[in-house]
C-alpha positions in Angstrom: 0.0 0.0 0.0 1.3 3.5 -0.9 2.6 5.9 1.8 -0.3 8.1 2.7 1.9 10.5 4.6 2.7 12.3 1.3 0.0 14.3 -0.5 -2.1 11.9 -2.6 -3.8 13.0 -5.8 -7.6 13.3 -5.4 -9.4 12.6 -8.7 -12.4 14.6 -7.4 -10.3 17.7 -8.1 -11.5 17.7 -11.7 -15.1 17.8 -10.7 -14.4 20.8 -8.4 -12.6 22.7 -11.1 -15.4 22.1 -13.5 -18.0 23.4 -11.0 -16.0 26.5 -10.2 -15.9 27.4 -13.9 -19.7 27.8 -14.2 -21.3 27.9 -10.7 -21.3 30.8 -8.2 -21.1 28.6 -5.1 -19.3 25.3 -4.8 -19.5 23.3 -1.6 -17.2 20.5 -0.8 -18.8 18.4 1.9 -17.6 15.3 3.8 -16.5 14.0 7.2 -14.0 15.8 9.2 -10.4 14.9 8.4 -10.9 13.5 4.9 -8.7 16.3 3.4 -11.2 19.0 2.3 -9.1 21.9 3.5 -6.0 20.4 2.1 -7.6 19.8 -1.3 -9.1 23.3 -1.7 -5.8 25.0 -0.6 -3.9 22.9 -3.1 -6.5 23.6 -5.8 -6.5 27.4 -5.3 -3.4 28.4 -3.3 -3.8 32.1 -4.1 -7.5 32.2 -3.2 -8.2 34.0 0.2 -9.0 31.3 2.8 -11.0 31.8 6.0 -11.3 29.1 8.6 -14.6 29.5 10.4 -13.5 26.9 13.0 -11.4 29.7 14.4 -13.5 31.0 17.3 -12.9 34.7 16.7 -13.6 34.5 13.0 -16.7 32.3 13.4 -18.1 34.5 16.1 -17.7 37.7 14.0 -19.4 36.0 11.0 -22.3 34.7 13.1 -22.9 38.1 14.8 -23.1 40.0 11.4 -23.2 37.6 8.4 -23.9 40.3 5.8 -21.3 42.7 7.2 -18.7 39.9 7.4 -19.2 39.1 3.7 -19.0 42.7 2.7 -15.5 42.9 4.2 -14.2 39.9 2.3 -12.8 39.8 -1.3 -15.4 38.9 -4.0 -13.8 35.5 -4.5 -13.1 33.5 -1.3 -12.8 30.1 0.3 -14.8 29.6 3.5 -13.7 26.5 5.5 -16.1 24.6 7.8 -19.1 26.7 6.9 -21.5 24.6 9.0 -20.1 26.4 12.0 -21.8 29.6 10.9 -25.0 28.5 9.0 -26.3 32.1 9.1 -23.7 32.8 6.4 -25.6 30.8 3.7 -28.4 33.2 3.5 -26.0 36.1 3.3 -24.2 34.3 0.5 -27.5 33.8 -1.3 -28.1 37.6 -1.2 -24.5 38.3 -2.4 -24.8 35.8 -5.2 -28.1 37.2 -6.4 -26.3 40.6 -6.8 -23.2 39.1 -8.5 -23.6 35.6 -10.1 -20.0 35.3 -11.4 -18.9 31.6 -11.3 -16.5 30.5 -8.6 -17.2 33.3 -6.2 -17.6 31.1 -3.1 -15.8 27.8 -2.5 -17.2 26.3 0.7 -16.2 23.3 2.8 -18.3 21.6 5.4 -18.1 18.7 7.8 -21.8 18.4 8.0 -24.3 17.7 5.2 -25.8 21.1 4.5 -28.5 19.5 2.5 -29.8 17.7 5.5 -29.7 20.6 7.9 -33.1 22.1 8.8 -34.0 25.3 7.0 -30.8 25.4 4.9 -31.4 23.0 2.1 -33.3 25.6 0.0 -31.2 28.7 0.7 -28.8 28.2 -2.2 -30.9 26.1 -4.5 -29.9 26.8 -8.1 -26.8 28.7 -7.0 -24.7 26.0 -5.4 -23.2 22.8 -6.6 -22.5 20.2 -3.8 -19.5 17.8 -4.3 -18.8 15.1 -1.7 -15.3 14.2 -0.7 -15.0 10.8 0.9 -12.3 9.1 2.9 -9.4 7.9 0.7 -10.4 5.1 -1.7 -8.1 2.2 -2.1 -7.4 3.4 -5.7 -6.3 6.8 -4.3 -4.0 5.1 -1.8 -2.4 3.2 -4.7 -2.2 6.3 -6.9 -4.4 4.5 -9.4 -6.8 6.5 -11.7 -9.9 5.0 -9.9 -11.7 3.9 -13.1 -13.2 0.6 -12.1 -16.7 1.9 -11.9 -16.7 3.6 -15.3 -15.0 0.5 -16.8 -17.7 -1.8 -15.4 -20.7 0.4 -16.4 -19.2 0.8 -20.0 -19.0 -3.0 -20.3 -15.2 -3.0 -20.3 -14.6 -5.9 -17.9 -13.7 -9.0 -19.8 -12.8 -12.6 -18.7 -9.1 -12.7 -17.7 -7.3 -15.7 -16.2 -4.5 -15.0 -13.8 -2.5 -17.4 -11.6 -4.1 -17.9 -8.2 -2.0 -17.0 -5.1 -2.2 -18.0 -1.5 -4.6 -16.1 0.7 -3.0 -13.2 2.5 -4.1 -10.7 5.2 -3.8 -7.7 2.9 -7.5 -7.4 2.4 -8.1 -7.5 6.1 -5.6 -4.7 6.6 -7.3 -2.6 4.0 -10.6 -3.0 5.9 -9.1 -2.2 9.2 -7.2 0.9 7.9 -10.2 2.7 6.4 -9.6 5.9 4.5 -8.9 8.8 6.9 -5.5 10.1 5.7 -4.1 10.6 9.3 -5.2 7.1 10.4 -3.8 5.4 7.2 -0.4 7.0 7.9 -0.2 5.3 11.3 0.4 1.8 12.6 -2.7 -0.3 13.4 -2.4 0.4 17.1 -1.9 4.1 16.6 -4.7 4.3 14.1 -7.1 2.9 16.7 -6.1 5.7 19.1 -6.7 8.2 16.4 -10.1 6.8 15.6 -11.1 7.0 19.3 -9.9 10.6 19.6 -11.7 11.5 16.4 -15.0 10.1 17.6 -14.7 11.9 20.9 -14.1 15.2 19.2 -17.1 14.7 16.9 -19.4 13.8 19.7 -18.2 16.5 22.0 -17.9 19.4 19.5 -19.5 18.9 16.1 -22.9 17.4 17.2 -24.1 20.8 18.4 -23.6 22.3 15.0 -26.2 20.1 13.4 -28.9 19.4 16.0 -30.0 19.5 19.7 -29.0 16.2 21.3 -30.1 15.4 24.9 -27.2 13.1 25.6 -24.1 12.7 23.4 -23.2 9.5 25.3 -26.5 7.9 24.0 -25.5 9.0 20.6 -22.1 7.3 21.0 -23.8 4.1 22.2 -26.1 4.2 19.2 -23.1 4.6 16.8 -21.4 1.6 18.3 -24.6 -0.5 17.9 -24.9 0.6 14.3 -21.2 -0.2 13.6 -21.9 -3.8 14.6 -24.8 -3.8 12.1 -23.0 -2.4 9.1 -24.3 -3.8 5.8 -27.5 -4.9 7.6 -31.1 -3.7 7.1 -31.9 -0.9 9.5 -34.4 -2.0 12.2 -35.2 0.9 14.4 -37.6 -1.1 16.6 -34.9 -3.6 17.6 -32.3 -0.8 18.2 -34.8 1.1 20.3 -35.5 -2.0 22.5 -31.8 -2.9 22.8 -30.7 0.5 23.9 -33.7 1.4 25.9 -34.4 4.5 23.8 -37.7 5.8 22.4 -38.2 5.2 18.7 -38.4 9.0 18.0 -35.1 9.5 19.8 -33.4 6.8 17.8 -34.8 8.3 14.5 -33.5 11.7 15.6 -30.0 10.4 16.5 -29.8 8.5 13.2 -30.5 11.8 11.4 -27.7 13.5 13.4 -25.2 10.7 12.5 -26.2 11.0 8.8 -25.7 14.8 8.9 -22.2 14.2 10.2 -21.4 11.6 7.5 -20.8 8.9 10.2 -23.4 6.6 8.7 -25.2 6.2 5.3 -28.5 4.7 4.6 -28.9 2.9 1.3 -32.5 2.8 0.1 -34.2 -0.3 -1.3 -34.5 -0.5 -5.1 -37.9 -1.2 -6.5 -40.1 -0.8 -9.5 -43.7 0.0 -9.3 -44.5 -3.3 -10.9 -42.5 -5.3 -8.4 -44.8 -6.6 -5.6 -42.5 -8.6 -3.3 -39.7 -6.3 -2.3 -38.4 -5.3 1.2 -38.4 -1.5 1.5 -36.2 -1.1 4.6 -32.9 0.8 4.0 -29.5 -0.9 4.5 -27.1 0.7 6.9 -23.4 1.4 6.1 -20.6 3.1 8.0 -18.6 4.9 5.3 -15.2 4.3 6.9 -14.4 0.7 7.8 -11.4 1.6 9.9 -13.6 3.7 12.2 -16.3 1.0 12.2 -13.6 -1.7 13.2 -12.5 0.5 16.1 -16.1 0.8 17.3 -16.5 -3.0 17.0 -13.1 -3.6 18.7 -11.9 -5.7 15.7 -8.3 -6.4 14.9 -6.4 -8.5 12.5 -6.3 -11.5 14.8 -10.2 -11.6 14.7 -10.4 -12.5 11.0 -11.0 -16.2 11.4 -13.2 -16.1 14.5 -15.4 -13.2 13.3 -15.8 -13.7 9.6 -19.4 -12.5 9.7 -18.4 -9.1 11.1 -15.6 -8.7 8.6 -18.0 -9.7 5.8 -20.3 -6.8 6.6 -17.3 -4.4 6.7 -16.1 -5.7 3.4 -19.5 -5.0 1.8 -19.4 -1.5 3.3 -15.9 -0.9 2.0 -16.8 -2.0 -1.5 -20.0 0.2 -1.4 -17.9 3.2 -0.3 -15.3 2.7 -3.0 -18.1 2.7 -5.7 -19.8 5.8 -4.3 -16.5 7.7 -4.1 -15.6 6.7 -7.7 -19.0 7.9 -8.9 -18.2 11.3 -7.5 -15.5 11.9 -10.1 -16.8 9.6 -12.9 -20.6 10.0 -13.0 -22.3 12.0 -10.2 -25.7 11.2 -11.7 -25.5 7.5 -10.6 -27.8 6.4 -7.9 -27.2 3.6 -5.4 -29.6 1.2 -3.8 -29.8 -2.3 -2.4 -32.2 -5.1 -3.4 -34.0 -7.7 -1.3 -37.3 -9.4 -1.7 -39.5 -11.3 0.7 -37.9 -14.6 -0.4 -34.6 -13.2 1.1 -33.0 -13.0 -2.4 -30.8 -10.0 -2.3 -28.2 -7.9 -4.1 -25.7 -5.9 -2.0 -25.5 -2.9 -4.2 -27.7 -1.8 -7.1 -26.6 1.1 -9.4 -29.0 3.0 -11.6 -28.5 5.6 -14.3 -31.8 6.7 -15.8 -33.7 3.4 -16.4 -30.6 1.2 -16.6 -29.9 -1.1 -13.7 -26.6 -2.9 -12.6 -26.1 -5.3 -9.7 -23.1 -6.0 -7.5 -22.6 -8.8 -5.0 -19.7 -8.9 -2.5 -18.1 -12.2 -1.3 -15.0 -12.6 0.9 -14.2 -16.1 -0.4 -11.5 -16.9 -3.0 -14.0 -18.9 -5.2 -17.4 -18.1 -6.7 -20.1 -20.4 -8.1 -23.4 -20.0 -10.0 -25.2 -20.2 -6.6 -23.7 -16.8 -5.7 -25.7 -15.2 -8.5 -29.2 -16.0 -7.1 -29.8 -12.4 -6.1 -28.5 -11.0 -9.3 -30.8 -13.4 -11.3 -33.8 -12.2 -9.3 -32.8 -8.6 -9.8 -32.4 -9.1 -13.5 -35.9 -10.7 -13.6 -37.4 -7.7 -11.9 -35.5 -5.1 -14.0 -36.3 -6.9 -17.3 -34.8 -5.2 -20.4 -33.4 -2.5 -18.2 -30.9 -4.8 -16.5 -27.5 -3.9 -17.9 -25.1 -6.2 -16.1 -24.0 -7.8 -12.8 -20.8 -8.9 -11.1 -19.8 -10.8 -8.0 -16.7 -9.4 -6.2 -14.5 -12.1 -4.6 -10.9 -12.3 -3.3 -9.5 -14.4 -6.2 -7.3 -13.1 -9.1 -9.2 -13.9 -12.3 -12.2 -12.3 -14.0 -14.5 -15.3 -14.7 -17.8 -15.7 -16.5 -20.8 -16.9 -14.5 -24.1 -18.4 -15.7 -23.0 -18.7 -19.3 -21.5 -15.3 -19.3 -24.6 -13.5 -17.9 -22.5 -12.2 -15.0 -18.8 -11.9 -14.1 -16.8 -12.9 -11.0 -14.4 -10.0 -10.5 -11.4 -9.7 -8.1 -11.8 -7.1 -5.4 -8.3 -5.9 -6.3 -9.8 -4.4 -9.5 -11.2 -1.6 -7.3 -7.6 -0.3 -6.8 -5.9 -1.6 -9.9 -7.9 0.2 -12.5 
């Protein structure tokens, strides 16, 4: 794995540059510590930069948003804008007077689109671009073209010599994608994850919602980590934690706003009658999830089920991140019907449908395509292809070439 202590290229840079060329406000959103500030400073080193995390600056901006903006250059970068949400309305007024592209480059560690009363303030004036934790392709300094290659039909059968199983995949899962954590040893990365969570719960939560007890929020996050890649069942969580259902719903919304969890909706067609509609839960960073689950490399054999869920979450996160720089119009879902036939990840573009299954094993058989076959049946002529990820080395045809078995390593080789 490449050394992440040096500055890694971020393919999302191209999307940001394109947005700045024709949009007045561009917001780069993502979890804390994924490299948003580093990226915008590198992208526009001569652009005036204001960090609203600095108490004095943030306080001044909150006290008089319009006056604060009046005193700034006409083209600026505002870092951690969720700390002063009042600025967004002032930015709207300023942009309505002067709609030149690229005027405001914002970063935020909370999802502005999910914050109450803010989602409409810059509609039509702002483009939102999501920066995720480092993908495995970025760590390897690869272009990150797996997703576009797959959707374009560019994956072909390819036989490679098989090699003995190694712990490399487990280490990737445990490392996650936060640059600071990836640059540390496994033990030190765990300490970083713990400090990171403490800072988020003690400081950032108040930026996005009123929470009665942040310790309850932390308990919920730990519970959700142990259910990563499972269907969300609020009733069971409410019972297990002794929390009221409305409280659990509220806390889940808070965790979504802070990019600590992601809910993947169920895919369905109006003509499909036997589908499960519950969303699937993912933690976007598997390193953080593994720390919450107290998993380490030695647990691989004893806790294969837990690692299987994290592997599915890791693959999903790689695909979502690659979509950000290859095709932001893609939408992501999961599929499961009442016969328990399921597909881990469904991708749609317009009416076209693709399916992706994830297996940790080194071999794949036709039985591993049951969910894909059911999805293809439901999608009909709109089904465009399906793959089963596995930990082998060769791209292999399945079901007379209807699907492909694809090595997980393709995610960071292409």
